[in-house]
C-alpha positions in Angstrom: -60.1 -33.7 -109.2 -59.7 -30.1 -109.4 -63.0 -30.0 -111.6 -64.7 -32.3 -109.5 -64.0 -30.3 -106.4 -65.0 -27.1 -108.1 -68.4 -28.9 -108.8 -68.9 -30.1 -105.1 -68.4 -26.4 -104.0 -71.1 -25.2 -106.7 -73.2 -28.0 -105.5 -73.1 -26.9 -102.0 -73.9 -23.4 -102.8 -77.2 -24.8 -104.3 -76.1 -24.1 -108.0 -77.0 -27.5 -109.2 -77.2 -26.7 -112.8 -73.8 -25.3 -112.7 -72.4 -28.0 -110.7 -73.7 -30.6 -113.3 -71.8 -28.9 -116.3 -68.5 -28.9 -114.2 -69.3 -32.5 -113.2 -69.9 -33.4 -116.9 -66.6 -31.8 -117.8 -64.7 -33.9 -114.8 -66.4 -37.2 -116.3 -65.2 -36.5 -119.6 -61.6 -36.2 -118.5 -62.0 -39.4 -116.0 -63.2 -41.4 -119.0 -60.3 -40.5 -121.2 -58.0 -41.5 -118.2 -59.9 -45.0 -118.0 -59.5 -45.3 -121.7 -55.6 -44.2 -121.9 -54.6 -46.2 -118.9 -56.4 -49.3 -120.2 -54.4 -49.0 -123.3 -51.1 -48.1 -121.4 -51.5 -51.1 -119.4 -51.3 -49.2 -115.8 -51.4 -51.4 -112.5 -54.7 -53.0 -111.4 -55.1 -50.8 -108.5 -54.6 -47.5 -110.4 -57.1 -48.9 -113.0 -59.8 -49.8 -110.4 -59.7 -46.2 -108.8 -59.7 -44.6 -112.1 -63.2 -46.7 -112.9 -64.6 -46.0 -109.5 -63.9 -42.3 -109.8 -65.7 -42.2 -113.4 -68.6 -44.0 -112.3 -69.3 -41.8 -109.3 -68.8 -38.6 -111.3 -71.4 -39.8 -113.8 -73.8 -40.5 -111.0 -73.0 -36.7 -109.9 -74.2 -35.3 -113.0 -77.0 -37.8 -113.3 -75.7 -39.7 -116.3 -77.2 -42.9 -114.9 -76.5 -44.9 -118.1 -72.9 -44.2 -117.9 -72.2 -44.7 -114.8 -73.9 -48.2 -115.1 -71.5 -48.7 -118.2 -68.5 -47.9 -116.5 -69.5 -50.1 -113.5 -69.9 -52.7 -115.7 -66.7 -52.3 -117.9 -65.0 -52.1 -114.3 -66.4 -55.5 -113.2 -65.6 -56.9 -116.5 -62.2 -55.9 -117.5 -60.8 -56.0 -113.9 -59.7 -59.1 -112.0 -62.3 -60.7 -109.6 -62.1 -59.1 -106.4 -60.1 -55.7 -107.0 -62.5 -53.3 -106.1 -65.5 -55.2 -107.6 -67.6 -55.1 -104.4 -67.2 -51.3 -104.1 -68.4 -51.0 -107.9 -71.0 -53.4 -107.2 -71.9 -51.1 -104.2 -72.1 -48.1 -106.9 -74.4 -50.2 -108.8 -76.8 -50.6 -106.3 -77.2 -46.6 -105.5 -78.1 -46.1 -109.0 -81.9 -45.9 -109.8 -83.6 -48.5 -111.1 -83.7 -48.9 -115.0 -86.1 -51.7 -114.9 -88.7 -52.6 -112.0 -91.1 -55.5 -112.0 -93.6 -57.0 -109.8 -92.1 -57.5 -106.3 -92.6 -61.1 -105.3 -92.7 -62.4 -101.6 -90.5 -65.3 -101.2 -89.8 -67.9 -98.6 -87.2 -70.6 -98.9 -88.9 -73.9 -97.7 -87.2 -77.3 -97.6 -88.2 -79.7 -100.2 -88.4 -83.5 -100.3 -85.5 -85.1 -102.3 -83.5 -82.0 -102.4 -80.3 -80.8 -101.2 -78.8 -78.0 -99.3 -75.1 -76.9 -99.5 -74.0 -74.3 -97.1 -71.8 -70.9 -97.2 -68.7 -72.9 -96.3 -68.8 -75.0 -99.5 -66.2 -73.8 -102.3 -66.4 -75.9 -105.5 -64.3 -75.6 -108.8 -65.7 -78.0 -111.5 -69.4 -78.8 -112.2 -72.0 -79.4 -109.4 -75.2 -81.5 -110.8 -78.4 -82.1 -109.2 -81.4 -83.9 -110.7 -83.9 -82.4 -108.0 -84.2 -79.0 -106.2 -81.1 -77.5 -104.7 -80.2 -74.9 -102.4 -76.7 -73.7 -102.7 -75.3 -70.8 -100.5 -71.5 -71.3 -101.4 -68.8 -70.5 -103.8 -68.5 -72.0 -107.3 -66.3 -71.7 -110.0 -67.4 -73.7 -113.1 -71.0 -74.9 -113.8 -74.0 -75.6 -111.5 -77.1 -77.8 -113.1 -80.2 -78.5 -111.1 -83.4 -80.3 -113.0 -85.3 -78.9 -110.1 -85.4 -75.6 -108.4 -82.1 -74.1 -108.0 -82.2 -71.5 -104.9 -78.8 -69.2 -104.9 -78.7 -68.1 -101.4 -77.4 -64.4 -100.7 -73.8 -65.9 -99.8 -73.6 -67.6 -103.1 -71.4 -66.6 -105.6 -71.0 -68.1 -108.9 -68.3 -67.4 -111.4 -69.4 -69.5 -114.8 -72.7 -71.0 -116.1 -76.0 -71.6 -114.1 -78.5 -74.1 -115.7 -81.7 -75.0 -114.0 -85.8 -75.5 -114.5 -86.2 -72.5 -112.2 -83.8 -70.1 -110.7 -84.3 -67.8 -107.2 -81.4 -65.6 -107.2 -80.3 -64.0 -103.8 -76.5 -63.9 -104.6 -74.3 -63.0 -107.1 -73.8 -64.8 -110.8 -71.2 -63.7 -113.0 -71.5 -65.8 -116.7 -74.2 -67.3 -118.8 -77.5 -68.5 -117.2 -80.3 -70.5 -118.6 -83.4 -71.1 -117.2 -86.2 -73.5 -118.7 -89.3 -71.7 -116.5 -88.9 -68.6 -114.5 -85.9 -66.9 -113.4 -86.5 -64.4 -109.9 -83.7 -61.7 -109.2 -84.4 -60.6 -105.8 -83.2 -57.4 -104.2 -80.2 -58.7 -102.7 -79.1 -60.1 -106.3 -76.8 -59.2 -108.8 -76.6 -61.0 -112.2 -73.8 -60.3 -114.7 -73.8 -61.8 -118.2 -76.3 -63.1 -120.7 -79.5 -64.8 -119.7 -82.0 -67.3 -121.5 -85.5 -67.9 -119.6 -88.9 -68.3 -120.5 -89.9 -65.9 -117.8 -87.9 -63.1 -115.9 -89.0 -61.4 -112.7 -86.8 -58.6 -111.2 -87.3 -57.7 -107.7 -86.8 -53.9 -107.0 -83.3 -53.4 -105.8 -81.9 -56.4 -107.8 -79.5 -55.7 -110.4 -79.2 -57.5 -114.0 -76.5 -56.6 -116.3 -76.4 -58.0 -119.5 -78.5 -59.4 -122.6 -81.5 -61.4 -122.0 -83.6 -63.5 -124.1 -87.0 -64.6 -123.2 -89.0 -67.1 -124.6 -89.7 -70.9 -124.4 -86.2 -72.3 -123.3 -86.2 -76.4 -123.3 -83.1 -77.6 -121.3 -82.1 -81.2 -121.0 -80.2 -81.4 -117.7 -78.4 -84.6 -118.8 -77.0 -82.5 -121.9 -75.5 -80.1 -120.0 -74.3 -81.6 -117.0 -73.3 -85.3 -116.3 -72.9 -87.5 -112.6 -69.3 -88.0 -112.1 -67.9 -84.8 -113.5 -65.0 -83.8 -111.3 -65.4 -81.0 -108.7 -62.9 -80.1 -106.3 -65.0 -79.3 -102.8 -63.5 -78.2 -99.6 -65.3 -78.0 -96.2 -68.6 -79.6 -97.3 -71.2 -80.3 -94.6 -73.3 -82.6 -97.5 -72.7 -83.8 -100.7 -75.0 -84.7 -103.6 
């Protein structure tokens, strides 16, 4: 961290260009440490700190793409929960790479729809033929034949299939949307996306590959009633 301290001192003195040069040297060393530590199999805690340090240095020298790549690698390579929230916090501080039309959205109840609150935890598959609002945690697959709204408390680790998607929470996995996928300012989508249309609100994050164009999905083909799932503390069921 000696180089980083030198760069901090230069920046405090107003010597911005010189500080960035030193930050870049520190970043090169930090990236090397990440590679060596990953190869040597150091502990998760050490590797997490190295990813966070390297990403922060990339931001200090305005290497936004390198910072994003380091954050993405850390999130993908580290076990879920090990400093993931801190890495996502760094991600949200990055300048937006992609901006799109900002949409106003107000969640409203729908006849025939269902709402599952934030105390729901599911391991397996959740299937709904109609509109669904989900605010819980799911590990597996969630399928909606209508409009799927994943609230700010929602965390999905697996696959998402829907006619249309309003994302306010976090998804880590593959996402398939036959109509429009809207990623709002509080959301993070990590993984590959196939959708007919994509709208990314300022502040929202999408990390992965997107394939945009007509998508034809059959809900029956991707999620069947009767699939087993484990649900705890569920206030309602589908």
